N, C-alpha and C positions, 0 to 999 in steps of 0.2 A: 194953686193949680186947679183948674176945673175938672169936672168928671170925665169928659171926653179925653182930656190930656192924660188923666190917670189910666184910662183904658188903653190909650196908645202906648204908654210906657209899659203897661203890663203885657201887651201883645209883643212888643219888641223883646222883652225878657223871655217870654215863652217861645218865641221864634228862635232865639239864641240857644235856649235850653234844648229845643228840638234838634237843632244842628249838632249840638254836642252829644246828645243821646245817639244820634246816627253815627257820629264819629266814634264814640265809645263802643258802639256795637260792632263796628268794622275792625277797629284796631286789635282787639284780642284775637280775632280770626286771622288777621294778617301776621301777627306775631307768631301764632300757632303754626301757620303755613310755613313761615320762614324756619321755624324750629324743626318742622317735619322734613323740610327740604334738606337741612343740614344733617339731621339724624339719618335720613335715607342715604345721603352721600357717604357719610362715615360708615354706615352699616354695609353698603356695597363694597367699599374699599376694604374693610376688615374681613368680609366674607371672601373676597378675592385673595387676600394674603393667606388666610387660613386654608383655602383650597390649594394654593400653591404648595404649602407645606405638606398637605395630604398627598398631592401628586408626587412630590419628592420621595415620600415614604413608599408609595405604591410603585414608583419607578425602580427604586432600589430593590424592593421585594421581587418585582418582575425580572429584573436583571439577574438577580441571584438564582431565580428559578430557571432562567434560560441557560445560565452556566451549568446548573445541575443537570438539566435535560440533555445538554450537549455532551457532558461528561458521561452520563449513563448510556447515551447512544454509542459513543465511541467505545466504551467498555463492552457493550453488547456486540458491536461489530468485531472487536478483537476475539470475542468468544466464538464467533462463527467459524473461525479457523480451527477450533478445537473440537467441534461437534463430530460425532461418529455415525449419526443416522439422520434421516430426514425429519423424524419427529422432533428431535432436539433443535434442528435447523429451523423448522417451521415455528416452533415455540419462541425461539429467539427473534425471528423476523416479526412475529406478532407483537412482541414486547417492544421492538424497535419502532414499529409503526405507531404504536400507542404513544411512545415518547415523542415521536415526530409530530403527531397531532397536537400534543401539549406544547411543543416548541412553536409550531405555527400559530396556535392560539395566543401564546405568550408574546410572540413577536408582533401580532396584530394589536394586542393590548398595549404593548410598548409604544407602537406608532401612534395609537389614539391618545395615549397619555402625553406623548411629546408634542403632538399637535395642540392638545388642550392647554398644555403648559405654555407654549409659544404665544397662543392667542390671549391667554389670561395674563401672562407677564406683560404683554403690550398694554392691555386694558388697565392693569394695576399701575403701571408706570404712568400712564396718562392721567389716571385718577389722582395719583400721588402728586403730580405736577400741578394739578388744578385745585386740589383740596385746600391747600393753605390759603390761596387767594380767595377762593369761594367762601371759605369759612370766615375769613376776615370781613368780607363784604356782607355776608349774612349777619354776622355779629354786629357790624356797624349799623345796618338797617334796623335790626331788632332793637338796639339801644336807642336809636332815634325815635322809633315808634313808641317805645316804653316811656321816653321822656315826654313825647307828645301826649301820651295817655295820662301821665302824671299832671302835666300842665292843664289838660282839659278837665281833669277831675277837680283841680283847684279852682278853675274858672266856674265849673258847675256849682260848687259849694257857694261861691260868691254870688252867683246869679240867684240861687235858691234863697239865699238870705235877703237879697234885694226884692225878690218876688214876695216873700213873706211880708216884708214891710209895705210893699205896694198894695197888697190885697187888703191891708188894714185900712186903707184910705177909701175903699169901696164898700157900699152897703151890701148886706147879705143878699138882697134880691138881685141887684145888678151883677154881683159876682156869680151868682147861680146862673143867671142868663148867659153871662160871658162863658162860663164853663160848658154849658149845654151847646152853645154855638161853636165853641172851640173844638169840642169833641165831634160834632156833626159835620163840620166844614174843614176837616183835615188840618186842624191846628191853626186856622186863620179866622179869627172872630172879628177883627177890627181892620177895616180897609179904607183907603182914601178914595175920593171921587176920581173917576176917569172921565174928565169932561163933565158930561151930564149923566154918566152911567155909573153903576156900581163897580168898584175896582175889584170885586171878588167874582161875581157871576156875570158881569157885563150887561145886566138889565138896565134899560133906559129908565131914568127916574123923573118924576113930575117936577116941573120948575119950582113949585113952592117948597118941595122937600129939599131940592138942591140949595135953595136960598137959605133955608133953615140950617142945613148942614154947614154952610159957609160962615154962619155966625159963630161957630165953635162954642156955642153956649148951651145947646140942648142936645140930648141924646136922641139920635135918629137911627132907624134900622132900615135896611133894604127890605122891601115888601116881598121880594122873591126868595132870597137866600137867608134873610134874617140877620145878616152881619151888621155890626155897628159901623156907622159911616163917619168919616171926618174929611175935612178939606185941608189939603197940603198947599199952602200958599207958594206960588212960584217966586224965586229970588228976583 
């Protein structure tokens, strides 16, 4: 195999490695996003269930307080029939009013808790219905991505081994030129002719240079972008 063919082969390997690097860069992010989505869904569901338990405790406590306030009000009202002067009567009425305020406040709290309970119970029920299917779907997608990640990693190792073997076929000077161009030209150092133009930058090439490139025997570079040129024969 001649020098230009070696460069073409090296470019193909490097292009494949670049694609895998891009894929490997995205996959862990996708896996992490899926994990976060699942974690957030479970977290919201668990918080909803925990809050429902808290509401049940608060409602029970509020209901007990309401019963207590009503009993105290009734007892104080009974005592009104036993008072012998206005001072005692006013004192009892003041205490009754105080417990009525507590009763009103407790009833308001009870209504707010019941409303929150109804809304939250509906939300939790909906989350519970969708959690199982969503978790399975997320788990399935995560496994697929992880398998793709493992497969890509294996392919990357194989390509890196082939690349190492391929670079041994090139001289130090040619390999150094190739690396400089690869770095400067966004990972594309070897390009085919596009008619009579450079397949990389599109610059028109002199007829003599095009003819030399088509021999596939000598190393030629674009005078504009510096890329190595080759001719891809049409079938």
